[in-house]
C-alpha positions as CSV (number, residue, x, y, z in Angstrom):
1,M,-6.1,-16.1,-21.3
2,Y,-3.2,-15.4,-19.0
3,S,-2.2,-17.7,-16.7
4,I,-0.3,-15.7,-14.1
5,L,1.4,-16.2,-10.7
6,L,1.4,-13.3,-7.9
7,L,3.6,-14.3,-5.2
8,V,3.2,-12.7,-2.1
9,G,4.3,-12.8,1.8
10,K,2.7,-15.2,4.2
11,D,-1.7,-14.8,4.3
12,N,-1.2,-11.9,2.5
13,K,-5.0,-11.0,1.5
14,L,-3.9,-7.4,0.1
15,F,-3.5,-8.8,-2.8
16,E,-6.4,-11.5,-3.5
17,F,-7.8,-11.0,-6.8
18,C,-10.8,-12.8,-8.7
19,N,-10.0,-14.7,-11.9
20,N,-12.2,-13.4,-15.2
21,D,-12.1,-14.1,-19.1
22,E,-8.7,-12.5,-19.3
23,I,-7.1,-13.8,-16.1
24,D,-6.5,-17.7,-14.9
25,G,-4.2,-17.3,-11.8
26,S,-2.9,-18.1,-8.3
27,L,-2.1,-16.2,-5.3
28,E,1.0,-18.0,-3.7
29,N,3.4,-17.6,-0.6
30,L,6.7,-16.8,-2.1
31,Y,8.6,-18.7,0.9
32,N,8.7,-22.2,2.8
33,K,7.8,-22.0,6.2
34,G,10.8,-22.3,8.7
35,I,13.2,-19.8,10.2
36,I,16.2,-20.8,8.2
37,V,14.3,-19.3,5.5
38,K,15.1,-16.2,6.4
39,I,18.9,-16.7,6.2
40,L,18.8,-18.9,3.0
41,R,16.7,-16.1,1.0
42,H,19.7,-13.6,1.3
43,F,22.2,-16.2,-0.6
44,E,22.2,-16.7,-3.8
45,I,23.5,-20.5,-3.7
46,S,20.5,-20.9,-1.1
47,A,18.0,-19.0,-2.4
48,G,15.8,-21.5,-4.3
49,L,15.7,-24.0,-0.9
50,S,13.7,-21.0,0.6
51,L,11.0,-21.1,-2.2
52,G,7.2,-22.5,-1.6
53,E,6.3,-25.3,-4.0
54,W,5.3,-23.0,-6.8
55,K,9.0,-23.1,-8.0
56,R,8.1,-26.5,-9.0
57,N,5.5,-25.3,-11.9
58,I,7.1,-22.1,-12.7
59,E,7.2,-22.9,-16.4
60,D,3.7,-23.3,-16.6
61,Y,2.7,-19.3,-15.8
62,D,2.8,-16.8,-18.6
63,V,3.6,-14.3,-15.8
64,I,5.1,-14.2,-12.7
65,F,4.3,-11.2,-10.3
66,T,6.7,-10.4,-7.5
67,I,6.3,-7.8,-5.0
68,D,9.4,-5.4,-3.5
69,S,9.0,-5.8,-0.1
70,F,8.2,-9.4,0.0
71,L,11.6,-10.3,-2.0
72,T,15.2,-10.3,-1.9
73,P,17.8,-9.7,-4.9
74,Q,18.9,-13.2,-4.9
75,V,15.5,-14.6,-4.9
76,L,14.5,-12.4,-8.1
77,K,17.4,-13.7,-9.7
78,W,16.7,-17.0,-9.2
79,I,13.3,-16.6,-10.7
80,C,14.5,-14.7,-14.0
81,N,17.3,-17.6,-14.1
82,H,14.6,-20.3,-14.0
83,K,11.6,-18.7,-16.1
84,K,13.2,-19.5,-19.5
85,N,9.6,-18.6,-21.0
86,G,7.1,-15.5,-20.1
87,R,7.6,-12.4,-18.4
88,V,8.9,-11.6,-15.0
89,I,7.3,-8.6,-13.2
90,L,8.9,-6.9,-10.3
91,Y,6.6,-4.4,-8.8
92,F,7.6,-1.9,-6.4
93,R,4.6,-0.8,-3.7
94,N,7.7,1.5,-1.8
95,K,9.7,3.8,-3.1
96,Y,12.5,2.7,-4.8
97,V,15.9,2.9,-2.7
98,E,19.3,2.5,-4.0
99,S,20.9,0.0,-1.4
100,K,24.4,-2.0,-1.3
101,K,22.6,-4.5,0.5
102,R,19.1,-4.5,-1.2
103,W,18.3,-3.0,-4.6
104,K,21.0,-1.7,-7.3
105,L,19.6,-0.2,-10.5
106,N,22.7,-1.2,-12.5
107,E,21.9,-5.1,-11.2
108,L,18.1,-5.0,-11.4
109,K,18.5,-3.9,-15.6
110,K,20.7,-6.4,-16.3
111,L,18.0,-9.0,-15.2
112,P,15.0,-10.2,-18.0
113,V,12.5,-8.6,-15.6
114,E,9.9,-5.7,-16.3
115,I,10.0,-3.0,-13.4
116,W,7.1,-1.4,-12.4
117,S,6.2,1.3,-9.2
118,Y,3.4,2.5,-7.9
119,N,5.4,5.8,-7.5
120,I,4.9,8.1,-10.5
121,H,8.3,10.0,-9.3
122,D,10.1,6.8,-9.5
123,C,9.0,6.1,-12.4
124,E,9.7,9.5,-13.9
125,Q,13.4,9.4,-12.7
126,Y,14.8,5.5,-12.8
127,G,12.4,4.5,-16.3
128,F,9.7,2.3,-14.9
129,R,6.7,1.5,-15.7
130,Y,3.8,3.1,-13.9
131,N,0.9,1.3,-12.1
132,S,-1.1,2.7,-9.4
133,Q,-1.4,2.0,-5.7
134,V,-3.7,-1.3,-5.2
135,L,-5.6,-3.1,-2.3
136,N,-8.4,-6.0,-2.3
137,K,-11.2,-3.8,-2.2
138,E,-13.2,-6.9,-0.5
139,L,-11.7,-6.3,2.8
140,F,-13.6,-3.2,3.1
141,E,-16.7,-4.5,2.6
142,G,-19.4,-5.6,5.5
143,Y,-18.5,-2.1,7.4
144,D,-20.6,0.3,8.9
145,N,-19.5,3.7,7.8
146,S,-22.2,5.4,9.1
147,L,-21.1,5.6,13.0
148,E,-18.8,8.5,13.2
149,K,-17.2,7.9,16.4
150,Y,-13.9,9.8,15.8
151,S,-13.4,12.8,13.6
152,M,-10.0,11.4,12.2
153,A,-7.8,8.3,12.3
154,F,-4.4,7.9,12.0
155,V,-2.5,4.5,12.9
156,G,1.1,3.9,12.2
157,A,4.8,4.5,13.4
158,N,6.2,7.9,14.9
159,K,9.0,8.7,12.3
160,G,9.0,12.4,13.3
161,R,5.2,12.7,13.0
162,D,4.0,13.4,16.5
163,K,4.7,17.1,16.5
164,I,2.3,17.6,13.3
165,I,-0.4,15.3,14.9
166,T,-0.3,17.3,18.4
167,S,-0.8,20.7,16.4
168,I,-3.6,18.7,14.7
169,Y,-4.9,17.5,17.9
170,E,-4.9,20.8,19.5
171,L,-6.6,22.4,16.4
172,L,-9.5,19.8,16.7
173,K,-10.0,19.7,21.0
174,D,-12.0,22.6,21.2
175,S,-14.0,22.0,17.5
176,G,-17.0,20.0,18.6
177,L,-16.1,17.2,16.7
178,P,-15.8,13.8,18.0
179,E,-12.0,13.1,19.5
180,P,-9.3,11.7,17.1
181,Y,-8.1,8.1,17.0
182,I,-4.4,7.9,16.9
183,Y,-2.6,4.7,17.5
184,M,1.2,5.8,17.1
185,L,3.9,3.4,17.6
186,G,6.9,5.2,19.2
187,A,4.9,8.1,21.1
188,D,3.5,6.0,23.9
189,D,4.1,9.2,26.2
190,K,1.7,11.5,23.9
191,I,-1.7,12.3,25.6
192,W,-3.4,11.4,22.6
193,N,-1.9,8.1,21.7
194,K,-3.9,5.0,22.0
195,C,-1.0,2.8,21.7
196,K,0.8,2.0,25.1
197,D,2.1,-1.4,24.7
198,N,3.8,-0.4,20.9
199,N,2.2,-3.4,19.5
200,S,0.7,-3.2,15.8
201,L,-3.0,-2.9,15.4
202,P,-4.3,-5.8,13.8
203,Y,-5.2,-4.3,9.7
204,S,-8.9,-5.5,10.7
205,E,-9.0,-3.5,13.9
206,Y,-7.7,-0.7,11.6
207,I,-10.3,-1.0,9.1
208,K,-13.1,-0.6,11.7
209,V,-11.6,2.4,13.2
210,I,-11.5,4.1,9.8
211,S,-15.3,3.1,8.9
212,R,-16.1,4.8,12.1
213,S,-14.2,7.9,11.6
214,I,-14.8,11.1,9.6
215,A,-11.3,11.2,7.8
216,V,-8.3,9.6,7.8
217,L,-4.9,11.3,8.3
218,D,-2.0,10.5,5.9
219,L,1.5,11.8,6.5
220,I,4.1,11.4,4.1
221,S,7.6,11.8,4.3
222,D,10.2,13.5,1.9
223,E,12.0,9.9,1.6
224,N,8.7,8.2,0.9
225,K,6.7,10.5,-1.6
226,G,3.9,9.1,-3.4
227,L,0.2,7.7,-2.8
228,T,0.0,5.5,0.0
229,F,-2.6,3.0,1.1
230,R,-4.0,5.6,3.2
231,P,-6.1,7.6,0.4
232,I,-7.2,4.4,-1.1
233,E,-8.5,3.3,2.2
234,A,-10.4,6.5,2.6
235,M,-11.9,6.3,-0.9
236,F,-12.9,2.4,-0.2
237,L,-14.8,3.3,2.6
238,K,-16.4,6.8,1.7
239,K,-14.3,8.8,4.2
240,K,-12.5,12.2,3.7
241,L,-8.6,12.7,3.8
242,I,-6.4,14.7,5.4
243,T,-3.0,14.7,3.8
244,N,0.4,16.4,3.3
245,Y,1.0,15.0,-0.2
246,T,0.4,18.1,-2.6
247,D,0.6,15.9,-5.8
248,I,-2.5,14.3,-4.4
249,K,-4.6,16.7,-7.1
250,N,-3.1,14.9,-9.9
251,Y,-4.9,12.1,-9.0
252,D,-8.8,11.0,-10.6
253,F,-9.9,10.3,-7.7
254,Y,-9.1,14.0,-6.0
255,R,-12.2,16.0,-5.0
256,Y,-11.7,19.2,-3.1
257,E,-14.6,18.1,-1.0
258,N,-12.9,15.0,0.3
259,I,-9.2,15.8,0.5
260,Y,-7.9,18.7,2.9
261,I,-4.2,19.3,2.1
262,L,-2.1,20.3,5.1
263,G,0.0,23.8,4.5
264,D,-2.1,24.1,1.3
265,D,-5.8,24.9,2.3
266,D,-7.8,27.6,2.3
267,R,-10.4,26.3,4.7
268,S,-9.9,25.2,8.6
269,L,-9.7,22.2,9.5
270,D,-13.0,21.6,11.2
271,S,-15.0,23.1,8.5
272,F,-13.9,21.1,6.3
273,L,-14.8,17.9,8.4
274,K,-18.1,19.6,9.1
275,S,-18.8,19.2,5.5
276,P,-20.8,16.5,3.2
277,Y,-18.6,14.2,1.5
278,M,-18.9,14.3,-2.2
279,E,-19.2,10.3,-3.8
280,I,-16.8,9.1,-6.1
281,P,-17.8,7.4,-9.3
282,K,-17.8,3.6,-8.8
283,C,-15.2,3.1,-12.0
284,I,-12.8,5.2,-10.5
285,I,-12.9,3.6,-6.8
286,D,-12.5,-0.1,-8.9
287,S,-9.8,1.1,-10.9
288,Y,-7.5,0.8,-7.5
289,N,-8.8,-3.0,-6.5
290,T,-6.5,-5.9,-7.6
291,D,-8.5,-6.9,-10.3
292,S,-8.2,-3.8,-12.2
293,W,-4.7,-3.4,-11.2
294,I,-3.7,-6.7,-13.0
295,R,-5.4,-6.2,-15.7
296,R,-3.4,-3.0,-16.5
297,F,-0.2,-5.2,-16.6
298,F,-1.8,-6.1,-20.0
299,K,-2.4,-3.3,-21.5
């Protein structure tokens, strides 16, 4: 049995997992509470002071898991310097970006740390190890997904997406389908936008919206090319997916009946949304749950 410690941000339920015969572990907040922590974690001399109580028992675990979005290079170095035995894993759940202020590949490779990523393209380019994108499936249980109040759902920041969403909105306007649910930060002047105060939608509310939609809209940028949360969210709730990520055809959950690829599809969008959903085998769905994700680090 492996003893593991998964370090995450405050109250982050996305990575919750269940112990089993192979894994005995815990999910802990990476940092202490307090505003000053945000300063301390950016300097090698003070990084240790920013960390939670778990640091006192760091040698009790066989494996320490860290996630790039919660971590600073200074904290990673502290962990590597104080973890004398066992494994330290850095998992990129975002596309790797070389940065003078943040990640430098030549510095990372000097540390006794295993570098893993959700992004197949980054793994091929930088020599990282691959493990798929992941979510806690329990967060999606208990929702009634039979009520299709919206034709599709998109919740996120603008980032230049407003033009393509406007074109999709116009396509669906006279289709006879329910209205789309679009909640976009930074586009409050758009007639289709339900976000008027520029505040983020709570994740639980977002899941509720997806559960009441026929499809989820996934728009990736060239800078963040890879599998996002949205295809997994759609799969967990048995919803269709509209995406501009052409490589999605290479994933095990891809079904022509369930996924519409913008600019690369021979169907009309409304006919796709009106057609039946094809069930995905449970073994494939479960492979994107946190429990399965953790087990793959030990294969």
